[in-house]
C-alpha positions, 0 to 999 in steps of 0.5 A: 499499500505504501508503494501506491501512495508514494506513486500517487505522490509522485504522480501529483508531484508531476502534475503540479509541475506541469501545471506550474510550467503551463501557468508560467508559460501563459504569464510569459505570453501575456507579458509578450503580448502586452510588449507587443501592444507597447511596441505597436504604440511606440511605432504609432508615435514614431510614424506620427512625429515623422509625419509632423517633420515631414509636413514641416519639411524637416525630413525628405525621405521618399519611402516614408513619404510613400508610407505616409500617402498610403496611410492617408489614402486609408484615412480618406477611405475610412472617412467615406465609410464613416460617412456612409455609415452616418447617411445609412443612420439618417435615412428613414426606414420605410417600413417604420412610421416617422417619429418626430425627430429631436432637434440636433444638438449644437456644438457647445464649448469646451467643458472642464473635462476637456470634451465638447459635443459633436455638432453632427451627432451631439455625442461627447468627443475629446477636444483634441480629436479631428473626426468624431469617433461616433459619426466621422464628422470633421470637428471645427477647430 
């Protein structure tokens, strides 16, 4: 009987060791994912800074210009898609009776939290954004 207990203890020890290794692997993978996200944020920040320098004509790099032109094209396509979404949201459904529409909110000055109201959809947006993240409407300066 003691051999059985000894063998059971060994098996439990092996299982605990495997579980510990799996937990360590999961922790390391989570850390890798976090570092990958951090690296993406750094690249985004570097790209934004490079775009500012390129616009200010402080750097002249054709490859960078091509990359930023690609980003501009993607941004324009996103704006068009946002506008289509906004148009679809505003188009009444013919199957639904038309409900009285609420007056569209007007833009309000910045509040103390650094936000303002979008003149198009009325949602709160940060004062530094160029386009409303809700409807894609270009925000006034």
